[in-house]
MDTraj code that builds the backbone (N, CA, C; nanometers):
import mdtraj as md
import numpy as np

residues = "MET GLY SER ALA LEU ARG ARG ALA PHE ARG PHE PRO THR PRO ARG ARG TRP LEU ALA GLY ILE GLY LEU CYS VAL LEU LEU SER SER ALA ALA THR TRP ILE GLY ALA ILE TYR ASP HIS PRO ILE SER THR ALA ILE VAL ASP GLY MET ASN THR ALA GLU CYS ALA ALA VAL GLY GLN LEU ARG ALA GLY SER LEU LEU THR SER PRO ILE PRO GLU HIS ASP VAL CYS MET PRO LEU PHE VAL TYR ARG ALA SER TYR ALA ASP ALA ALA SER ASN VAL THR SER TYR ARG ALA TRP ILE LEU GLU GLN ARG VAL ALA GLU PHE TRP ARG LEU ILE GLY TYR VAL LEU LEU LEU SER ALA ALA ILE SER ALA VAL VAL ALA VAL SER MET LEU ILE ILE ARG ARG LEU ARG ARG".split()
xyz = np.array([
    [4.3878, 17.4155, 16.0816],
    [4.5279, 17.4489, 16.0844],
    [4.5395, 17.6005, 16.0777],
    [4.6257, 17.6573, 16.1595],
    [4.6426, 17.8019, 16.1631],
    [4.7115, 17.8539, 16.0390],
    [4.6892, 17.9824, 16.0112],
    [4.7471, 18.0409, 15.8900],
    [4.8994, 18.0483, 15.8972],
    [4.9568, 18.0686, 16.0168],
    [5.1035, 18.0728, 16.0297],
    [5.1631, 17.9363, 15.9993],
    [5.0990, 17.8310, 16.0485],
    [5.1469, 17.6958, 16.0223],
    [5.1310, 17.6602, 15.8747],
    [5.0204, 17.7030, 15.8155],
    [4.9964, 17.6777, 15.6745],
    [5.1026, 17.7470, 15.5891],
    [5.1376, 17.8698, 15.6245],
    [5.2416, 17.9429, 15.5508],
    [5.3784, 17.8773, 15.5662],
    [5.4034, 17.8164, 15.6806],
    [5.5332, 17.7520, 15.7038],
    [5.5516, 17.6306, 15.6135],
    [5.4426, 17.5612, 15.5795],
    [5.4520, 17.4428, 15.4954],
    [5.4485, 17.4732, 15.3461],
    [5.4175, 17.5945, 15.3087],
    [5.4058, 17.6294, 15.1673],
    [5.5392, 17.6738, 15.1112],
    [5.5673, 17.6288, 14.9915],
    [5.6833, 17.6789, 14.9185],
    [5.6430, 17.8071, 14.8486],
    [5.7373, 17.8936, 14.8207],
    [5.7052, 18.0088, 14.7363],
    [5.6613, 17.9593, 14.5978],
    [5.5756, 18.0334, 14.5322],
    [5.5195, 17.9906, 14.4043],
    [5.6254, 17.9605, 14.2979],
    [5.7258, 18.0453, 14.2752],
    [5.8263, 18.0103, 14.1728],
    [5.9012, 17.8812, 14.2055],
    [5.9232, 17.8575, 14.3320],
    [5.9932, 17.7353, 14.3708],
    [5.9072, 17.6122, 14.3407],
    [5.7781, 17.6217, 14.3643],
    [5.6880, 17.5108, 14.3317],
    [5.6842, 17.4855, 14.1822],
    [5.6793, 17.5939, 14.1041],
    [5.6771, 17.5783, 13.9590],
    [5.8054, 17.5122, 13.9093],
    [5.9186, 17.5573, 13.9601],
    [6.0462, 17.4980, 13.9187],
    [6.0562, 17.3516, 13.9604],
    [6.0073, 17.3198, 14.0788],
    [6.0082, 17.1805, 14.1236],
    [5.9184, 17.0950, 14.0346],
    [5.8020, 17.1457, 13.9991],
    [5.7115, 17.0722, 13.9102],
    [5.7701, 17.0520, 13.7721],
    [5.8316, 17.1567, 13.7190],
    [5.8937, 17.1457, 13.5865],
    [6.0097, 17.0468, 13.5910],
    [6.0910, 17.0557, 13.6961],
    [6.2032, 16.9623, 13.7103],
    [6.1575, 16.8184, 13.7212],
    [6.0512, 16.7960, 13.7973],
    [5.9973, 16.6613, 13.8110],
    [5.9438, 16.6098, 13.6776],
    [5.8755, 16.6946, 13.6020],
    [5.8238, 16.6542, 13.4708],
    [5.9369, 16.6194, 13.3744],
    [6.0419, 16.7009, 13.3742],
    [6.1561, 16.6734, 13.2860],
    [6.2236, 16.5427, 13.3263],
    [6.2403, 16.5210, 13.4552],
    [6.3033, 16.3984, 13.5039],
    [6.2205, 16.2758, 13.4672],
    [6.0904, 16.2803, 13.4924],
    [6.0041, 16.1666, 13.4600],
    [5.9947, 16.1438, 13.3096],
    [5.9915, 16.2512, 13.2319],
    [5.9861, 16.2378, 13.0863],
    [6.1136, 16.1740, 13.0330],
    [6.2264, 16.2181, 13.0834],
    [6.3543, 16.1608, 13.0401],
    [6.3638, 16.0137, 13.0785],
    [6.3232, 15.9818, 13.2010],
    [6.3287, 15.8427, 13.2464],
    [6.2361, 15.7540, 13.1636],
    [6.1154, 15.8006, 13.1372],
    [6.0209, 15.7209, 13.0581],
    [6.0711, 15.7013, 12.9159],
    [6.1310, 15.8040, 12.8583],
    [6.1833, 15.7927, 12.7221],
    [6.3008, 15.6961, 12.7172],
    [6.3899, 15.7027, 12.8152],
    [6.5059, 15.6127, 12.8166],
    [6.4622, 15.4682, 12.8401],
    [6.3658, 15.4469, 12.9297],
    [6.3149, 15.3115, 12.9533],
    [6.2487, 15.2575, 12.8269],
    [6.1772, 15.3424, 12.7547],
    [6.1180, 15.3001, 12.6275],
    [6.2234, 15.2631, 12.5252],
    [6.3329, 15.3378, 12.5206],
    [6.4414, 15.3063, 12.4272],
    [6.5074, 15.1738, 12.4638],
    [6.5232, 15.1477, 12.5927],
    [6.5801, 15.0193, 12.6360],
    [6.4857, 14.9055, 12.5993],
    [6.3561, 14.9260, 12.6169],
    [6.2580, 14.8229, 12.5830],
    [6.2561, 14.7963, 12.4322],
    [6.2667, 14.9014, 12.3521],
    [6.2625, 14.8858, 12.2069],
    [6.3899, 14.8267, 12.1487],
    [6.5025, 14.8433, 12.2170],
    [6.6317, 14.7941, 12.1670],
    [6.7009, 14.7105, 12.2739],
    [6.6505, 14.5888, 12.2993],
    [6.7148, 14.5044, 12.4007],
    [6.8421, 14.4402, 12.3453],
    [6.9293, 14.4005, 12.4352],
    [7.0474, 14.3228, 12.3946],
    [7.0032, 14.1775, 12.3911],
    [7.0062, 14.1183, 12.2741],
    [6.9597, 13.9817, 12.2562],
    [7.0666, 13.8837, 12.3036],
    [7.0306, 13.8019, 12.4016],
    [7.1264, 13.7023, 12.4501],
    [7.1526, 13.5953, 12.3451],
    [7.0557, 13.5687, 12.2587],
    [7.0759, 13.4691, 12.1533],
    [7.1824, 13.5164, 12.0541],
    [7.1827, 13.6446, 12.0230],
    [7.2842, 13.6987, 11.9316],
    [7.4210, 13.6974, 11.9986],
    [7.4262, 13.7356, 12.1255],
    [7.5534, 13.7341, 12.1990],
    [7.6057, 13.5915, 12.2105],
    [7.5171, 13.4952, 12.2391],
    [7.5595, 13.3549, 12.2451],
    [7.6129, 13.3080, 12.1107],
    [7.5473, 13.3496, 12.0029],
    [7.5953, 13.3130, 11.8698],
    [7.7323, 13.3710, 11.8403],
    [7.7573, 13.4927, 11.8860],
    [7.8885, 13.5544, 11.8647],
    [7.9979, 13.4843, 11.9445],
    [7.9611, 13.4260, 12.0589],
    [8.0591, 13.3589, 12.1443],
    [8.0772, 13.2113, 12.1123],
    [7.9947, 13.1553, 12.0246],
    [8.0013, 13.0138, 11.9915],
    [8.0945, 12.9915, 11.8728],
    [8.1753, 12.8868, 11.8824],
    [8.2717, 12.8570, 11.7754],
    [8.2011, 12.8135, 11.6461],
    [8.0861, 12.7478, 11.6589],
    [8.0144, 12.7014, 11.5390],
    [7.9654, 12.8172, 11.4525],
    [7.9514, 12.9347, 11.5116],
    [7.8960, 13.0491, 11.4395],
    [8.0036, 13.1429, 11.3853],
    [8.1276, 13.1000, 11.3864],
    [8.2360, 13.1864, 11.3375],
    [8.2154, 13.2217, 11.1905],
    [8.1655, 13.1270, 11.1126],
    [8.1423, 13.1541, 10.9698],
    [8.0322, 13.2582, 10.9510],
    [7.9311, 13.2549, 11.0360],
    [7.8226, 13.3527, 11.0268],
    [7.8756, 13.4915, 11.0608],
    [7.9643, 13.4996, 11.1577],
    [8.0227, 13.6275, 11.1956],
    [8.1096, 13.6877, 11.0866],
    [8.1584, 13.6050, 10.9949],
    [8.2433, 13.6532, 10.8859],
    [8.1631, 13.6980, 10.7635],
    [8.0338, 13.6675, 10.7613],
    [7.9509, 13.7081, 10.6475],
    [7.9449, 13.8599, 10.6376],
    [7.9289, 13.9078, 10.5153],
    [7.9144, 14.0515, 10.4945],
    [7.7796, 14.0951, 10.5518],
    [7.7814, 14.2000, 10.6309],
    [7.6583, 14.2486, 10.6942],
    [7.5607, 14.2999, 10.5888],
    [7.4346, 14.2655, 10.6066],
    [7.3310, 14.3110, 10.5153],
    [7.3186, 14.2278, 10.3891],
    [7.3747, 14.1079, 10.3876],
    [7.3732, 14.0254, 10.2664],
    [7.2806, 13.9060, 10.2835],
    [7.1531, 13.9310, 10.3025],
    [7.0558, 13.8250, 10.3292],
    [7.0404, 13.7292, 10.2117],
    [7.0303, 13.7802, 10.0929],
    [7.0001, 13.6948, 9.9781],
    [7.1197, 13.6141, 9.9297],
    [7.2395, 13.6601, 9.9560],
    [7.3573, 13.5891, 9.9059],
    [7.4228, 13.5010, 10.0107],
    [7.3732, 13.5004, 10.1330],
    [7.4359, 13.4236, 10.2410],
    [7.3684, 13.2887, 10.2581],
    [7.4479, 13.1837, 10.2781],
    [7.3877, 13.0525, 10.3058],
    [7.3343, 13.0482, 10.4492],
    [7.2252, 12.9754, 10.4682],
    [7.1650, 12.9625, 10.6010],
    [7.2550, 12.8731, 10.6861],
    [7.2790, 12.9099, 10.8121],
    [7.3690, 12.8302, 10.8964],
    [7.3106, 12.6937, 10.9303],
    [7.4007, 12.5995, 10.9586],
    [7.3590, 12.4623, 10.9886],
    [7.3146, 12.4452, 11.1335],
    [7.3659, 12.5256, 11.2252],
    [7.3349, 12.5115, 11.3675],
    [7.2247, 12.6100, 11.4077],
    [7.1327, 12.5616, 11.4917],
    [7.0220, 12.6464, 11.5371],
    [7.0691, 12.7645, 11.6213],
    [7.1781, 12.7467, 11.6957],
    [7.2269, 12.8536, 11.7814],
    [7.2757, 12.9728, 11.6986],
    [7.3067, 12.9490, 11.5720],
    [7.3582, 13.0552, 11.4852],
    [7.2481, 13.1343, 11.4143],
    [7.1253, 13.0861, 11.4183],
    [7.0180, 13.1499, 11.3423],
    [6.9900, 13.2944, 11.3858],
    [6.9793, 13.3269, 11.5162],
    [6.9572, 13.4682, 11.5521],
    [7.0715, 13.5591, 11.5061],
    [7.1949, 13.5110, 11.5175],
    [7.3096, 13.5889, 11.4708],
    [7.3029, 13.6073, 11.3198],
    [7.2638, 13.5022, 11.2477],
    [7.2516, 13.5107, 11.1025],
    [7.1460, 13.6139, 11.0627],
    [7.0306, 13.6086, 11.1273],
    [6.9230, 13.7030, 11.0945],
    [6.9668, 13.8460, 11.1254],
    [7.0339, 13.8650, 11.2376],
    [7.0841, 13.9986, 11.2735],
    [7.1862, 14.0471, 11.1712],
    [7.2847, 13.9646, 11.1388],
    [7.3907, 14.0054, 11.0457],
    [7.3347, 14.0293, 10.9054],
    [7.2342, 13.9517, 10.8669],
    [7.1779, 13.9662, 10.7331],
    [7.0807, 14.0839, 10.7234],
    [7.0222, 14.1246, 10.8351],
    [6.9189, 14.2282, 10.8324],
    [6.9724, 14.3702, 10.8331],
    [7.0864, 14.3923, 10.8930],
    [7.1394, 14.5281, 10.9084],
    [7.2707, 14.5433, 10.8329],
    [7.2797, 14.6482, 10.7540],
    [7.4020, 14.6729, 10.6775],
    [7.5175, 14.7160, 10.7670],
    [7.4860, 14.7685, 10.8846],
    [7.5911, 14.8112, 10.9775],
    [7.5991, 14.7194, 11.0994],
    [7.5659, 14.5910, 11.0813],
    [7.5644, 14.4958, 11.1921],
    [7.7047, 14.4723, 11.2470],
    [7.7120, 14.4574, 11.3774],
    [7.8399, 14.4343, 11.4449],
    [7.8809, 14.2881, 11.4314],
    [8.0108, 14.2638, 11.4467],
    [8.0606, 14.1272, 11.4323],
    [8.1134, 14.0685, 11.5628],
    [8.1240, 14.1485, 11.6704],
    [8.1648, 14.0942, 11.8002],
    [8.0771, 14.1544, 11.9100],
    [8.0889, 14.0996, 12.0298],
    [7.9990, 14.1372, 12.1394],
    [8.0164, 14.2838, 12.1788],
    [8.1402, 14.3298, 12.1871],
    [8.1644, 14.4684, 12.2283],
    [8.1038, 14.5670, 12.1297],
    [8.1260, 14.5445, 12.0021],
    [8.0696, 14.6362, 11.9025],
    [7.9177, 14.6207, 11.8929],
    [7.8657, 14.5005, 11.9215],
    [7.7207, 14.4806, 11.9228],
    [7.6562, 14.5622, 12.0350],
    [7.7160, 14.5572, 12.1537],
    [7.6625, 14.6360, 12.2655],
    [7.6724, 14.7858, 12.2364],
    [7.7816, 14.8284, 12.1748],
    [7.7960, 14.9700, 12.1378],
    [7.6914, 15.0083, 12.0332],
    [7.6636, 14.9184, 11.9393],
    [7.5634, 14.9434, 11.8351],
    [7.4247, 14.9578, 11.8976],
    [7.3927, 14.8698, 11.9929],
    [7.2632, 14.8777, 12.0620],
    [7.2528, 15.0095, 12.1384],
    [7.3610, 15.0492, 12.2058],
    [7.3603, 15.1755, 12.2795],
    [7.3384, 15.2934, 12.1845],
    [7.4018, 15.2893, 12.0675],
    [7.3801, 15.3950, 11.9675],
    [7.2339, 15.4004, 11.9250],
    [7.1723, 15.2834, 11.9065],
    [7.0310, 15.2778, 11.8683],
    [6.9427, 15.3373, 11.9782],
    [6.9753, 15.3053, 12.1031],
    [6.8974, 15.3576, 12.2153],
    [6.9100, 15.5092, 12.2263],
    [7.0320, 15.5590, 12.2153],
    [7.0543, 15.7039, 12.2257],
    [6.9855, 15.7771, 12.1109],
    [6.9933, 15.7207, 11.9908],
    [6.9275, 15.7838, 11.8756],
    [6.7762, 15.7899, 11.8967],
    [6.7178, 15.6815, 11.9469],
    [6.5734, 15.6827, 11.9722],
    [6.5382, 15.7808, 12.0839],
    [6.6214, 15.7875, 12.1873],
    [6.5968, 15.8815, 12.2966],
    [6.5905, 16.0238, 12.2433],
    [6.6892, 16.0646, 12.1650],
    [6.6919, 16.2027, 12.1146],
    [6.5823, 16.2276, 12.0117],
    [6.5398, 16.1219, 11.9428],
    [6.4321, 16.1376, 11.8453],
    [6.2978, 16.1601, 11.9155],
    [6.2794, 16.0996, 12.0328],
    [6.1494, 16.1050, 12.1002],
    [6.1399, 16.2045, 12.2150],
    [6.2503, 16.2487, 12.2715],
    [6.2452, 16.3290, 12.3935],
    [6.1706, 16.4611, 12.3717],
    [6.1841, 16.5205, 12.2556],
    [6.1126, 16.6455, 12.2284],
    [5.9620, 16.6272, 12.2335],
    [5.9138, 16.5194, 12.1726],
    [5.7704, 16.4919, 12.1739],
    [5.7219, 16.4601, 12.3151],
    [5.8010, 16.3841, 12.3881],
    [5.7624, 16.3482, 12.5248],
    [5.7599, 16.4720, 12.6139],
    [5.8588, 16.5591, 12.6005],
    [5.8598, 16.6820, 12.6799],
    [5.7429, 16.7728, 12.6424],
    [5.7096, 16.7788, 12.5147],
    [5.5952, 16.8588, 12.4713],
    [5.4650, 16.8036, 12.5298],
    [5.4491, 16.6729, 12.5268],
    [5.3311, 16.6101, 12.5864],
    [5.3274, 16.6340, 12.7372],
    [5.4412, 16.6218, 12.8017],
    [5.4499, 16.6468, 12.9457],
    [5.4158, 16.7920, 12.9782],
    [5.4633, 16.8848, 12.8971],
    [5.4326, 17.0266, 12.9188],
    [5.2833, 17.0533, 12.9006],
    [5.2227, 16.9887, 12.8018],
    [5.0792, 17.0071, 12.7798],
    [4.9988, 16.9536, 12.8983],
    [5.0354, 16.8371, 12.9476],
    [4.9652, 16.7800, 13.0630],
    [4.9859, 16.8676, 13.1860],
    [5.1081, 16.9149, 13.2051],
    [5.1366, 17.0033, 13.3191],
    [5.0570, 17.1329, 13.3091],
    [5.0442, 17.1869, 13.1888],
    [4.9673, 17.3100, 13.1704],
    [4.8198, 17.2869, 13.2016],
    [4.7658, 17.1743, 13.1590],
    [4.6260, 17.1430, 13.1894],
    [4.6059, 17.1302, 13.3403],
    [4.6978, 17.0632, 13.4078],
    [4.6878, 17.0485, 13.5534],
    [4.6997, 17.1843, 13.6215],
    [4.7948, 17.2668, 13.5778],
    [4.8149, 17.3985, 13.6400],
    [4.6937, 17.4885, 13.6201],
    [4.6392, 17.4904, 13.4996],
    [4.5211, 17.5730, 13.4731],
    [4.4021, 17.5216, 13.5538],
    [4.3878, 17.3913, 13.5629],
    [4.2789, 17.3342, 13.6436],
    [4.2924, 17.3738, 13.7900],
    [4.4146, 17.3688, 13.8414],
    [4.4374, 17.4089, 13.9806],
    [4.4044, 17.5564, 14.0016],
    [4.4427, 17.6416, 13.9073],
    [4.4126, 17.7841, 13.9191],
    [4.2625, 17.8102, 13.9145],
    [4.1929, 17.7391, 13.8273],
    [4.0473, 17.7551, 13.8182],
    [3.9812, 17.7096, 13.9479],
    [4.0244, 17.5980, 14.0020],
    [3.9672, 17.5483, 14.1277],
    [3.9940, 17.6466, 14.2405],
    [4.1133, 17.7032, 14.2447],
    [4.1458, 17.8019, 14.3483],
    [4.0574, 17.9257, 14.3365],
    [4.0366, 17.9717, 14.2136],
    [3.9531, 18.0917, 14.1926],
    [3.8081, 18.0646, 14.2326],
    [3.7597, 17.9447, 14.2028],
    [3.6214, 17.9119, 14.2361],
    [3.6010, 17.8933, 14.3861],
    [3.7036, 17.8502, 14.4562],
    [3.6918, 17.8301, 14.6011],
    [3.6916, 17.9608, 14.6777],
    [3.7456, 18.0669, 14.6226],
    [3.7525, 18.1961, 14.6927],
    [3.6230, 18.2686, 14.6882],
])
top = md.Topology()
chain = top.add_chain()
for i, resn in enumerate(residues, 1):
    res = top.add_residue(resn, chain, resSeq=i)
    for name in ("N", "CA", "C"):
        top.add_atom(name, md.element.get_by_symbol(name[0]), res)
traj = md.Trajectory(xyz[None], top)
């Protein structure tokens, strides 16, 4: 390939660096958000329990009161009971439950994104230094 053609396909160095950094930030953010979604799924069993008439009594229990709450009689209410008894700030309806899950996901995202970006920067630095060393050795 001729040198003029090779130059036409090359980006300027700062543009390549910015593109690489942007790609790393994008992939890091996406991986962190997907991890937060995986760690905090919306449980269909809990949503079904909130929508079932038999579980109305479970929905009225004080959140975070595992030891003082009676165990529900219906199996469909058990996931809702465990959720309501386990968390002191547990939601009592579907809308607030989804908002609570979203809050958990966002909190985990912001807690982990710094570490993920730092790891991504370290990997990018290793790749960049390796590329520079290979270029120097080839000349």
